[in-house]
Biopython code that builds the backbone (N, CA, C, O; Angstrom):
import numpy as np
from Bio.PDB.StructureBuilder import StructureBuilder

atoms = [
    (1, "MET", "N", (6.387, -13.909, 17.566)),
    (1, "MET", "CA", (5.512, -12.477, 17.185)),
    (1, "MET", "C", (5.431, -12.019, 15.537)),
    (1, "MET", "O", (4.551, -11.290, 15.080)),
    (2, "SER", "N", (6.512, -12.594, 14.784)),
    (2, "SER", "CA", (6.528, -12.487, 13.701)),
    (2, "SER", "C", (5.321, -12.973, 12.847)),
    (2, "SER", "O", (5.054, -12.481, 11.751)),
    (3, "THR", "N", (4.544, -14.071, 13.485)),
    (3, "THR", "CA", (3.560, -14.773, 12.718)),
    (3, "THR", "C", (2.441, -14.021, 12.877)),
    (3, "THR", "O", (1.704, -13.817, 11.912)),
    (4, "ILE", "N", (2.132, -13.440, 14.294)),
    (4, "ILE", "CA", (0.753, -12.447, 14.622)),
    (4, "ILE", "C", (0.824, -11.802, 13.501)),
    (4, "ILE", "O", (0.072, -12.020, 12.551)),
    (5, "ASP", "N", (2.352, -10.373, 13.526)),
    (5, "ASP", "CA", (2.431, -9.849, 12.060)),
    (5, "ASP", "C", (2.136, -9.879, 11.071)),
    (5, "ASP", "O", (1.251, -9.140, 10.640)),
    (6, "THR", "N", (2.871, -10.888, 10.225)),
    (6, "THR", "CA", (2.390, -11.709, 8.877)),
    (6, "THR", "C", (1.220, -11.938, 8.884)),
    (6, "THR", "O", (0.584, -11.442, 7.954)),
    (7, "SER", "N", (0.829, -12.364, 9.411)),
    (7, "SER", "CA", (-0.857, -13.063, 9.937)),
    (7, "SER", "C", (-1.591, -11.603, 9.754)),
    (7, "SER", "O", (-2.244, -11.449, 8.722)),
    (8, "ARG", "N", (-1.512, -10.390, 10.815)),
    (8, "ARG", "CA", (-1.984, -9.683, 10.619)),
    (8, "ARG", "C", (-2.227, -9.084, 9.104)),
    (8, "ARG", "O", (-3.373, -9.039, 8.657)),
    (9, "MET", "N", (-1.214, -8.672, 8.412)),
    (9, "MET", "CA", (-0.383, -7.730, 7.492)),
    (9, "MET", "C", (-1.085, -8.410, 6.336)),
    (9, "MET", "O", (-1.282, -7.785, 5.294)),
    (10, "LEU", "N", (-1.554, -9.948, 6.512)),
    (10, "LEU", "CA", (-2.106, -10.723, 5.393)),
    (10, "LEU", "C", (-3.548, -10.577, 5.606)),
    (10, "LEU", "O", (-4.210, -11.027, 4.671)),
    (11, "LEU", "N", (-4.209, -10.085, 6.553)),
    (11, "LEU", "CA", (-5.296, -9.632, 6.378)),
    (11, "LEU", "C", (-5.819, -8.570, 6.278)),
    (11, "LEU", "O", (-7.040, -8.570, 6.122)),
    (12, "GLU", "N", (-5.093, -7.277, 6.329)),
    (12, "GLU", "CA", (-5.390, -6.477, 5.906)),
    (12, "GLU", "C", (-5.108, -6.358, 4.524)),
    (12, "GLU", "O", (-5.603, -5.440, 3.869)),
    (13, "LEU", "N", (-4.184, -7.401, 3.907)),
    (13, "LEU", "CA", (-4.290, -7.158, 2.522)),
    (13, "LEU", "C", (-5.337, -7.395, 1.881)),
    (13, "LEU", "O", (-5.832, -6.876, 0.881)),
    (14, "ARG", "N", (-5.653, -8.266, 2.572)),
    (14, "ARG", "CA", (-6.829, -9.407, 1.719)),
    (14, "ARG", "C", (-8.323, -8.684, 1.902)),
    (14, "ARG", "O", (-9.335, -9.084, 1.327)),
    (15, "ALA", "N", (-8.262, -7.381, 2.940)),
    (15, "ALA", "CA", (-9.316, -6.632, 3.133)),
    (15, "ALA", "C", (-9.236, -5.548, 2.294)),
    (15, "ALA", "O", (-10.405, -5.419, 1.931)),
    (16, "MET", "N", (-8.626, -4.732, 1.785)),
    (16, "MET", "CA", (-8.338, -3.941, 0.625)),
    (16, "MET", "C", (-8.160, -4.653, -0.472)),
    (16, "MET", "O", (-8.217, -3.913, -1.454)),
    (17, "ALA", "N", (-7.934, -5.961, -0.797)),
    (17, "ALA", "CA", (-8.199, -6.470, -1.939)),
    (17, "ALA", "C", (-9.505, -6.584, -2.340)),
    (17, "ALA", "O", (-9.858, -6.205, -3.457)),
    (18, "ALA", "N", (-10.463, -7.199, -1.327)),
    (18, "ALA", "CA", (-11.839, -7.102, -1.318)),
    (18, "ALA", "C", (-12.556, -5.975, -1.503)),
    (18, "ALA", "O", (-13.477, -6.054, -2.315)),
    (19, "GLU", "N", (-12.329, -4.721, -0.839)),
    (19, "GLU", "CA", (-12.420, -3.437, -0.837)),
    (19, "GLU", "C", (-12.685, -3.343, -2.546)),
    (19, "GLU", "O", (-13.716, -3.310, -3.218)),
    (20, "ALA", "N", (-11.175, -3.317, -2.905)),
    (20, "ALA", "CA", (-11.213, -2.644, -4.323)),
    (20, "ALA", "C", (-11.482, -3.813, -5.324)),
    (20, "ALA", "O", (-11.101, -3.652, -6.484)),
    (21, "GLY", "N", (-12.226, -5.199, -4.908)),
    (21, "GLY", "CA", (-13.435, -5.751, -5.757)),
    (21, "GLY", "C", (-14.566, -5.593, -5.450)),
    (21, "GLY", "O", (-15.514, -6.139, -6.013)),
    (22, "ARG", "N", (-14.632, -4.895, -4.600)),
    (22, "ARG", "CA", (-16.255, -4.318, -4.074)),
    (22, "ARG", "C", (-16.400, -3.268, -5.338)),
    (22, "ARG", "O", (-17.226, -3.317, -6.250)),
    (23, "GLU", "N", (-15.513, -2.456, -5.154)),
    (23, "GLU", "CA", (-15.361, -0.872, -5.859)),
    (23, "GLU", "C", (-15.166, -1.137, -7.611)),
    (23, "GLU", "O", (-15.026, -0.264, -8.469)),
    (24, "ALA", "N", (-15.202, -2.331, -7.763)),
    (24, "ALA", "CA", (-14.625, -2.618, -9.034)),
    (24, "ALA", "C", (-15.530, -3.372, -9.888)),
    (24, "ALA", "O", (-15.565, -3.459, -11.115)),
    (25, "SER", "N", (-16.289, -3.923, -8.945)),
    (25, "SER", "CA", (-17.829, -4.513, -9.667)),
    (25, "SER", "C", (-18.827, -4.068, -10.760)),
    (25, "SER", "O", (-19.480, -4.690, -11.599)),
    (26, "PRO", "N", (-18.697, -2.687, -10.422)),
    (26, "PRO", "CA", (-20.096, -1.922, -10.841)),
    (26, "PRO", "C", (-19.473, -1.698, -12.292)),
    (26, "PRO", "O", (-20.205, -1.635, -13.280)),
    (27, "ALA", "N", (-18.334, -1.601, -12.358)),
    (27, "ALA", "CA", (-17.594, -1.129, -13.733)),
    (27, "ALA", "C", (-17.431, -1.906, -14.886)),
    (27, "ALA", "O", (-17.481, -1.667, -16.093)),
    (28, "ALA", "N", (-17.091, -3.544, -13.756)),
    (28, "ALA", "CA", (-16.796, -4.761, -14.899)),
    (28, "ALA", "C", (-18.311, -4.789, -15.723)),
    (28, "ALA", "O", (-18.217, -4.079, -16.725)),
    (29, "GLY", "N", (-19.135, -5.159, -15.643)),
    (29, "GLY", "CA", (-20.600, -5.034, -16.193)),
    (29, "GLY", "C", (-21.056, -3.843, -16.821)),
    (29, "GLY", "O", (-21.821, -3.855, -17.786)),
    (30, "ALA", "N", (-20.591, -2.795, -16.282)),
    (30, "ALA", "CA", (-21.363, -1.575, -17.375)),
    (30, "ALA", "C", (-20.364, -1.330, -18.591)),
    (30, "ALA", "O", (-20.746, -0.606, -19.510)),
    (31, "GLY", "N", (-19.139, -1.888, -18.628)),
    (31, "GLY", "CA", (-18.812, -1.289, -20.640)),
    (31, "GLY", "C", (-17.913, 0.039, -20.506)),
    (31, "GLY", "O", (-16.867, 0.343, -21.080)),
    (32, "ALA", "N", (-18.784, 0.815, -19.425)),
    (32, "ALA", "CA", (-17.793, 1.950, -19.739)),
    (32, "ALA", "C", (-17.523, 2.347, -18.202)),
    (32, "ALA", "O", (-18.454, 2.202, -17.410)),
    (33, "PRO", "N", (-16.065, 2.933, -17.667)),
    (33, "PRO", "CA", (-15.496, 3.315, -16.882)),
    (33, "PRO", "C", (-16.147, 4.755, -16.172)),
    (33, "PRO", "O", (-15.529, 5.387, -15.315)),
    (34, "ALA", "N", (-17.541, 5.162, -16.704)),
    (34, "ALA", "CA", (-18.018, 6.107, -15.997)),
    (34, "ALA", "C", (-18.835, 5.776, -14.513)),
    (34, "ALA", "O", (-19.970, 5.300, -14.521)),
    (35, "GLY", "N", (-18.011, 6.132, -13.090)),
    (35, "GLY", "CA", (-18.340, 6.112, -12.024)),
    (35, "GLY", "C", (-17.894, 4.798, -11.723)),
    (35, "GLY", "O", (-18.482, 4.307, -10.760)),
    (36, "GLY", "N", (-16.783, 3.875, -12.407)),
    (36, "GLY", "CA", (-16.431, 3.046, -11.686)),
    (36, "GLY", "C", (-14.737, 3.165, -10.928)),
    (36, "GLY", "O", (-14.395, 4.085, -10.186)),
    (37, "LEU", "N", (-14.115, 2.340, -11.220)),
    (37, "LEU", "CA", (-13.084, 2.307, -10.235)),
    (37, "LEU", "C", (-11.727, 2.537, -11.042)),
    (37, "LEU", "O", (-11.250, 1.605, -11.688)),
    (38, "ASP", "N", (-11.002, 4.004, -10.993)),
    (38, "ASP", "CA", (-10.362, 4.414, -12.137)),
    (38, "ASP", "C", (-8.966, 3.696, -11.752)),
    (38, "ASP", "O", (-8.859, 3.742, -10.526)),
    (39, "PHE", "N", (-7.774, 3.002, -12.386)),
    (39, "PHE", "CA", (-6.197, 2.803, -12.111)),
    (39, "PHE", "C", (-5.562, 3.423, -11.521)),
    (39, "PHE", "O", (-4.938, 3.011, -10.543)),
    (40, "GLY", "N", (-5.534, 5.063, -12.121)),
    (40, "GLY", "CA", (-4.623, 6.191, -11.443)),
    (40, "GLY", "C", (-5.017, 6.461, -10.452)),
    (40, "GLY", "O", (-4.205, 7.060, -9.747)),
    (41, "GLN", "N", (-6.897, 6.110, -9.622)),
    (41, "GLN", "CA", (-7.149, 6.194, -8.317)),
    (41, "GLN", "C", (-6.611, 5.123, -7.315)),
    (41, "GLN", "O", (-6.102, 5.321, -6.211)),
    (42, "VAL", "N", (-6.735, 4.490, -7.659)),
    (42, "VAL", "CA", (-6.377, 2.972, -7.001)),
    (42, "VAL", "C", (-4.753, 3.386, -6.930)),
    (42, "VAL", "O", (-4.360, 3.376, -5.763)),
    (43, "LEU", "N", (-3.798, 3.720, -7.826)),
    (43, "LEU", "CA", (-2.696, 3.873, -7.372)),
    (43, "LEU", "C", (-2.017, 4.764, -6.438)),
    (43, "LEU", "O", (-0.963, 4.694, -5.805)),
    (44, "LYS", "N", (-2.933, 5.608, -6.549)),
    (44, "LYS", "CA", (-2.832, 7.545, -6.204)),
    (44, "LYS", "C", (-3.160, 7.284, -4.418)),
    (44, "LYS", "O", (-2.424, 7.781, -3.566)),
    (45, "ARG", "N", (-4.360, 6.444, -4.074)),
    (45, "ARG", "CA", (-4.611, 6.032, -2.933)),
    (45, "ARG", "C", (-3.960, 4.880, -2.584)),
    (45, "ARG", "O", (-3.861, 4.784, -1.360)),
    (46, "SER", "N", (-3.460, 3.935, -3.216)),
    (46, "SER", "CA", (-2.139, 3.290, -2.677)),
    (46, "SER", "C", (-0.641, 3.823, -1.987)),
    (46, "SER", "O", (-0.083, 3.504, -0.937)),
    (47, "ILE", "N", (-0.312, 4.664, -2.943)),
    (47, "ILE", "CA", (0.863, 6.191, -2.547)),
    (47, "ILE", "C", (0.207, 6.808, -1.836)),
    (47, "ILE", "O", (0.859, 7.852, -1.820)),
    (48, "ASP", "N", (-0.833, 7.019, -1.041)),
    (48, "ASP", "CA", (-0.995, 7.758, -0.228)),
    (48, "ASP", "C", (-1.175, 7.122, 1.568)),
    (48, "ASP", "O", (-1.002, 7.660, 2.661)),
    (49, "GLN", "N", (-1.550, 5.906, 1.189)),
    (49, "GLN", "CA", (-1.549, 5.202, 2.072)),
    (49, "GLN", "C", (-0.060, 4.788, 2.796)),
    (49, "GLN", "O", (0.197, 4.785, 4.000)),
    (50, "VAL", "N", (0.701, 4.490, 1.825)),
    (50, "VAL", "CA", (1.996, 4.770, 1.779)),
    (50, "VAL", "C", (2.842, 5.569, 2.840)),
    (50, "VAL", "O", (3.449, 5.285, 3.873)),
    (51, "ASN", "N", (2.588, 6.735, 2.076)),
    (51, "ASN", "CA", (3.326, 7.832, 2.591)),
    (51, "ASN", "C", (2.771, 7.933, 4.194)),
    (51, "ASN", "O", (3.583, 8.207, 5.078)),
    (52, "GLY", "N", (1.368, 7.699, 4.513)),
    (52, "GLY", "CA", (1.192, 7.807, 5.673)),
    (52, "GLY", "C", (1.889, 7.188, 6.378)),
    (52, "GLY", "O", (2.525, 7.580, 7.356)),
    (53, "MET", "N", (1.806, 5.961, 5.838)),
    (53, "MET", "CA", (2.390, 4.913, 7.031)),
    (53, "MET", "C", (3.957, 5.412, 7.550)),
    (53, "MET", "O", (4.414, 5.520, 8.688)),
    (54, "GLN", "N", (4.486, 5.633, 6.383)),
    (54, "GLN", "CA", (5.929, 6.211, 6.458)),
    (54, "GLN", "C", (5.828, 7.651, 7.839)),
    (54, "GLN", "O", (6.657, 7.817, 8.734)),
    (55, "SER", "N", (4.569, 8.490, 7.594)),
    (55, "SER", "CA", (4.616, 9.451, 8.119)),
    (55, "SER", "C", (4.647, 9.373, 9.805)),
    (55, "SER", "O", (5.171, 9.992, 10.731)),
    (56, "THR", "N", (3.549, 7.954, 9.569)),
    (56, "THR", "CA", (2.950, 7.724, 11.129)),
    (56, "THR", "C", (4.358, 7.520, 11.629)),
    (56, "THR", "O", (4.685, 8.050, 12.691)),
    (57, "ALA", "N", (5.600, 6.464, 10.635)),
    (57, "ALA", "CA", (6.045, 5.800, 11.670)),
    (57, "ALA", "C", (7.370, 6.736, 11.999)),
    (57, "ALA", "O", (8.217, 6.343, 12.801)),
    (58, "SER", "N", (7.508, 8.334, 11.139)),
    (58, "SER", "CA", (8.563, 8.857, 11.704)),
    (58, "SER", "C", (8.362, 9.686, 12.824)),
    (58, "SER", "O", (9.205, 10.166, 13.582)),
    (59, "ALA", "N", (6.546, 9.845, 12.831)),
    (59, "ALA", "CA", (6.280, 10.607, 14.184)),
    (59, "ALA", "C", (6.272, 9.910, 15.237)),
    (59, "ALA", "O", (6.066, 10.480, 16.308)),
    (60, "LEU", "N", (6.438, 8.855, 15.203)),
    (60, "LEU", "CA", (6.142, 8.294, 16.566)),
    (60, "LEU", "C", (7.938, 8.112, 16.824)),
    (60, "LEU", "O", (8.370, 8.213, 17.972)),
    (61, "ALA", "N", (8.733, 7.887, 15.848)),
    (61, "ALA", "CA", (10.065, 7.609, 16.196)),
    (61, "ALA", "C", (10.656, 8.995, 17.018)),
    (61, "ALA", "O", (11.297, 9.144, 18.058)),
    (62, "VAL", "N", (10.185, 9.774, 16.159)),
    (62, "VAL", "CA", (10.767, 11.559, 16.993)),
    (62, "VAL", "C", (10.136, 11.225, 18.156)),
    (62, "VAL", "O", (10.792, 10.989, 19.171)),
    (63, "ALA", "N", (8.570, 11.159, 18.128)),
    (63, "ALA", "CA", (8.351, 11.193, 19.698)),
    (63, "ALA", "C", (8.769, 10.639, 20.922)),
    (63, "ALA", "O", (8.780, 11.086, 22.069)),
    (64, "TYR", "N", (9.268, 9.065, 20.190)),
    (64, "TYR", "CA", (10.199, 8.360, 21.419)),
    (64, "TYR", "C", (11.095, 8.603, 21.808)),
    (64, "TYR", "O", (11.466, 8.257, 22.930)),
    (65, "GLU", "N", (12.233, 9.780, 20.429)),
    (65, "GLU", "CA", (13.373, 9.832, 20.576)),
    (65, "GLU", "C", (13.571, 10.685, 22.020)),
    (65, "GLU", "O", (14.394, 10.619, 22.933)),
    (66, "GLN", "N", (11.729, 11.981, 21.598)),
    (66, "GLN", "CA", (12.251, 12.887, 22.863)),
    (66, "GLN", "C", (11.175, 12.720, 23.927)),
    (66, "GLN", "O", (10.652, 13.586, 24.629)),
    (67, "GLY", "N", (10.887, 10.912, 23.865)),
    (67, "GLY", "CA", (10.410, 10.660, 25.472)),
    (67, "GLY", "C", (9.326, 11.053, 25.645)),
    (67, "GLY", "O", (9.293, 12.106, 26.282)),
    (68, "ALA", "N", (8.214, 10.584, 25.294)),
    (68, "ALA", "CA", (6.747, 10.835, 25.364)),
    (68, "ALA", "C", (6.620, 9.505, 25.854)),
    (68, "ALA", "O", (7.094, 8.386, 25.655)),
    (69, "PRO", "N", (5.603, 10.212, 26.736)),
    (69, "PRO", "CA", (5.137, 8.721, 27.593)),
    (69, "PRO", "C", (4.198, 8.038, 26.604)),
    (69, "PRO", "O", (3.705, 8.595, 25.623)),
    (70, "GLY", "N", (3.989, 6.672, 26.997)),
    (70, "GLY", "CA", (2.985, 5.701, 26.233)),
    (70, "GLY", "C", (3.691, 5.396, 24.874)),
    (70, "GLY", "O", (3.111, 4.552, 24.190)),
    (71, "VAL", "N", (4.588, 5.810, 24.469)),
    (71, "VAL", "CA", (5.419, 5.298, 23.469)),
    (71, "VAL", "C", (6.162, 4.578, 23.406)),
    (71, "VAL", "O", (7.204, 5.228, 23.497)),
    (72, "ASP", "N", (6.497, 3.194, 23.264)),
    (72, "ASP", "CA", (7.758, 2.443, 23.152)),
    (72, "ASP", "C", (7.917, 1.913, 21.933)),
    (72, "ASP", "O", (7.132, 1.770, 20.995)),
    (73, "LEU", "N", (9.519, 1.526, 22.146)),
    (73, "LEU", "CA", (10.706, 1.159, 21.283)),
    (73, "LEU", "C", (9.747, 0.150, 20.723)),
    (73, "LEU", "O", (9.428, 0.685, 19.661)),
    (74, "THR", "N", (9.060, -1.044, 20.796)),
    (74, "THR", "CA", (8.366, -1.979, 20.076)),
    (74, "THR", "C", (7.418, -1.392, 18.960)),
    (74, "THR", "O", (7.227, -1.688, 17.780)),
    (75, "ARG", "N", (7.041, -0.698, 19.582)),
    (75, "ARG", "CA", (5.438, 0.254, 18.700)),
    (75, "ARG", "C", (6.552, 0.580, 17.661)),
    (75, "ARG", "O", (6.859, -0.057, 16.653)),
    (76, "VAL", "N", (6.956, 1.464, 18.042)),
    (76, "VAL", "CA", (8.215, 2.248, 17.077)),
    (76, "VAL", "C", (8.924, 1.798, 16.016)),
    (76, "VAL", "O", (9.143, 2.429, 14.982)),
    (77, "MET", "N", (9.381, 0.401, 16.352)),
    (77, "MET", "CA", (9.879, -0.599, 15.117)),
    (77, "MET", "C", (9.152, -1.505, 14.991)),
    (77, "MET", "O", (9.905, -2.473, 14.884)),
    (78, "LEU", "N", (7.844, -1.947, 14.913)),
    (78, "LEU", "CA", (6.347, -2.335, 14.384)),
    (78, "LEU", "C", (6.111, -1.590, 12.869)),
    (78, "LEU", "O", (5.876, -1.810, 11.680)),
    (79, "GLU", "N", (6.348, -0.602, 13.811)),
    (79, "GLU", "CA", (5.377, 0.570, 12.611)),
    (79, "GLU", "C", (6.676, 1.144, 11.306)),
    (79, "GLU", "O", (6.369, 1.636, 10.220)),
    (80, "SER", "N", (7.999, 0.923, 11.763)),
    (80, "SER", "CA", (8.594, 1.648, 10.881)),
    (80, "SER", "C", (8.897, 0.302, 9.893)),
    (80, "SER", "O", (9.056, 0.263, 8.673)),
    (81, "ASN", "N", (8.910, -0.489, 10.628)),
    (81, "ASN", "CA", (9.340, -2.072, 9.468)),
    (81, "ASN", "C", (7.940, -2.408, 8.373)),
    (81, "ASN", "O", (7.934, -2.934, 7.260)),
    (82, "LYS", "N", (6.870, -1.893, 9.165)),
    (82, "LYS", "CA", (5.389, -2.126, 8.299)),
    (82, "LYS", "C", (5.890, -0.952, 7.277)),
    (82, "LYS", "O", (6.438, -1.266, 6.221)),
    (83, "ALA", "N", (5.725, 0.107, 7.556)),
    (83, "ALA", "CA", (6.148, 1.043, 6.492)),
    (83, "ALA", "C", (6.951, 0.833, 5.524)),
    (83, "ALA", "O", (6.718, 1.200, 4.372)),
    (84, "GLY", "N", (8.389, -0.021, 6.032)),
    (84, "GLY", "CA", (9.253, -0.212, 5.055)),
    (84, "GLY", "C", (8.825, -1.188, 3.955)),
    (84, "GLY", "O", (9.111, -1.090, 2.761)),
    (85, "LEU", "N", (7.924, -2.368, 4.678)),
    (85, "LEU", "CA", (7.276, -3.405, 3.710)),
    (85, "LEU", "C", (6.671, -2.995, 2.959)),
    (85, "LEU", "O", (6.536, -3.665, 1.935)),
    (86, "ALA", "N", (6.040, -1.787, 3.053)),
    (86, "ALA", "CA", (4.609, -0.954, 2.526)),
    (86, "ALA", "C", (5.353, -0.313, 1.127)),
    (86, "ALA", "O", (4.974, -0.458, -0.034)),
    (87, "PHE", "N", (6.412, 0.364, 1.572)),
    (87, "PHE", "CA", (7.295, 1.159, 0.296)),
    (87, "PHE", "C", (7.899, -0.222, -0.449)),
    (87, "PHE", "O", (7.729, -0.275, -1.667)),
    (88, "ARG", "N", (8.463, -1.133, 0.080)),
    (88, "ARG", "CA", (8.869, -2.255, -0.943)),
    (88, "ARG", "C", (7.884, -2.718, -1.861)),
    (88, "ARG", "O", (7.999, -2.713, -3.086)),
    (89, "ALA", "N", (6.876, -3.134, -1.177)),
    (89, "ALA", "CA", (6.046, -3.602, -1.926)),
    (89, "ALA", "C", (5.795, -2.611, -3.177)),
    (89, "ALA", "O", (5.983, -2.942, -4.347)),
    (90, "MET", "N", (5.410, -1.534, -2.815)),
    (90, "MET", "CA", (4.635, -0.262, -4.219)),
    (90, "MET", "C", (6.615, -0.135, -4.891)),
    (90, "MET", "O", (6.808, -0.081, -6.106)),
    (91, "SER", "N", (7.377, -0.118, -4.262)),
    (91, "SER", "CA", (8.418, -0.432, -4.938)),
    (91, "SER", "C", (8.572, -1.424, -6.265)),
    (91, "SER", "O", (9.198, -1.063, -7.261)),
    (92, "GLU", "N", (8.065, -2.434, -6.179)),
    (92, "GLU", "CA", (8.127, -3.610, -6.580)),
    (92, "GLU", "C", (6.366, -3.516, -7.640)),
    (92, "GLU", "O", (6.268, -4.045, -8.748)),
    (93, "VAL", "N", (5.722, -3.093, -7.266)),
    (93, "VAL", "CA", (4.662, -2.660, -8.577)),
    (93, "VAL", "C", (4.809, -1.781, -9.385)),
    (93, "VAL", "O", (4.332, -1.700, -10.517)),
    (94, "ARG", "N", (5.610, -0.946, -8.733)),
    (94, "ARG", "CA", (6.000, 0.324, -10.145)),
    (94, "ARG", "C", (6.904, -0.581, -10.876)),
    (94, "ARG", "O", (6.702, -0.514, -12.089)),
    (95, "ASN", "N", (8.035, -1.584, -10.469)),
    (95, "ASN", "CA", (8.773, -1.862, -11.411)),
    (95, "ASN", "C", (8.572, -2.767, -12.423)),
    (95, "ASN", "O", (9.328, -2.922, -13.382)),
    (96, "ARG", "N", (7.245, -3.544, -12.147)),
    (96, "ARG", "CA", (6.528, -4.301, -13.054)),
    (96, "ARG", "C", (5.890, -4.195, -13.752)),
    (96, "ARG", "O", (5.705, -4.949, -14.706)),
    (97, "LEU", "N", (4.930, -2.460, -13.293)),
    (97, "LEU", "CA", (4.555, -1.700, -14.215)),
    (97, "LEU", "C", (5.311, -1.207, -15.365)),
    (97, "LEU", "O", (4.854, -1.153, -16.507)),
    (98, "VAL", "N", (6.378, -0.882, -15.047)),
    (98, "VAL", "CA", (7.675, -0.374, -16.173)),
    (98, "VAL", "C", (7.752, -1.254, -17.091)),
    (98, "VAL", "O", (7.804, -1.052, -18.304)),
    (99, "ASN", "N", (7.762, -2.645, -16.308)),
    (99, "ASN", "CA", (8.699, -3.405, -17.325)),
    (99, "ASN", "C", (7.401, -4.393, -18.289)),
    (99, "ASN", "O", (7.567, -5.186, -19.216)),
    (100, "ALA", "N", (6.019, -3.895, -17.541)),
    (100, "ALA", "CA", (5.095, -4.345, -18.765)),
    (100, "ALA", "C", (5.208, -2.794, -19.742)),
    (100, "ALA", "O", (5.497, -2.870, -20.937)),
    (101, "TYR", "N", (4.961, -1.506, -19.110)),
    (101, "TYR", "CA", (5.024, -1.248, -20.611)),
    (101, "TYR", "C", (6.016, -1.441, -21.471)),
    (101, "TYR", "O", (5.839, -1.884, -22.606)),
    (102, "GLN", "N", (7.288, -1.073, -20.919)),
    (102, "GLN", "CA", (8.509, -1.282, -21.899)),
    (102, "GLN", "C", (8.357, -2.080, -22.736)),
    (102, "GLN", "O", (8.839, -1.990, -23.865)),
    (103, "GLU", "N", (7.389, -3.355, -22.162)),
    (103, "GLU", "CA", (7.106, -4.642, -23.247)),
    (103, "GLU", "C", (6.580, -4.097, -24.244)),
    (103, "GLU", "O", (7.057, -3.998, -25.375)),
    (104, "VAL", "N", (4.954, -3.496, -23.614)),
    (104, "VAL", "CA", (4.150, -3.328, -24.926)),
    (104, "VAL", "C", (4.346, -2.404, -25.628)),
    (104, "VAL", "O", (3.536, -2.211, -26.534)),
    (105, "MET", "N", (5.636, -1.381, -25.452)),
    (105, "MET", "CA", (6.445, -0.230, -26.627)),
    (105, "MET", "C", (7.002, -0.963, -27.497)),
    (105, "MET", "O", (6.876, -0.865, -28.718)),
    (106, "ASN", "N", (8.019, -2.181, -26.550)),
    (106, "ASN", "CA", (8.700, -2.984, -27.851)),
    (106, "ASN", "C", (7.936, -3.949, -28.656)),
    (106, "ASN", "O", (8.626, -4.406, -29.567)),
    (107, "MET", "N", (6.824, -4.374, -28.619)),
    (107, "MET", "CA", (5.949, -5.090, -29.054)),
    (107, "MET", "C", (5.910, -4.447, -30.844)),
    (107, "MET", "O", (5.647, -3.258, -31.025)),
    (108, "PRO", "N", (6.175, -5.302, -31.944)),
    (108, "PRO", "CA", (6.062, -4.849, -33.445)),
    (108, "PRO", "C", (4.286, -4.585, -33.629)),
    (108, "PRO", "O", (3.382, -5.380, -33.376)),
    (109, "ILE", "N", (4.243, -3.889, -33.889)),
    (109, "ILE", "CA", (2.731, -3.304, -34.912)),
    (109, "ILE", "C", (2.704, -3.643, -36.181)),
    (109, "ILE", "O", (1.761, -3.297, -36.893)),
]
sb = StructureBuilder()
sb.init_structure("model")
sb.init_model(0)
sb.init_chain("A")
sb.init_seg("    ")
for serial, (resi, resn, name, xyz) in enumerate(atoms, 1):
    if name == "N":
        sb.init_residue(resn, " ", resi, " ")
    sb.init_atom(name, np.array(xyz, "f"), 0.0, 1.0, " ", f" {name:<3s}", serial, name[0])
structure = sb.get_structure()
C-alpha cells in the first residue's frame, strides 16, 4: 500500500511542478514580472493547499469519531499522513528559505 501512496504523491508533485512551469514560462522571456508568476503567490497557494489538506484530515477524523457512515479508518489515516507530510515539506522549504536569506544577509558588501 505504501508504494501506491508514494507513487501517487510523486505524480501529484510532478503535476504541480509542471503547472508551476507552465505558469512561469511567460514571465521567463518577458523580462518584466507583469502578468508572470509571483513567488509570493506560489508560496501563499502552497500554504493554502497544506492548510486545506490539514482541514480535510481534521474534518475526516471528527466525522470518524462521530461515527459518520462512509468514513473508514484507512481513509482518515491516509489523509492525516498526507497532511503531515505536506506540512513537514512546507516547513523544510521555509527553513531553507530562511537559511538562504541569512546567507545573503551575511555576505560582505
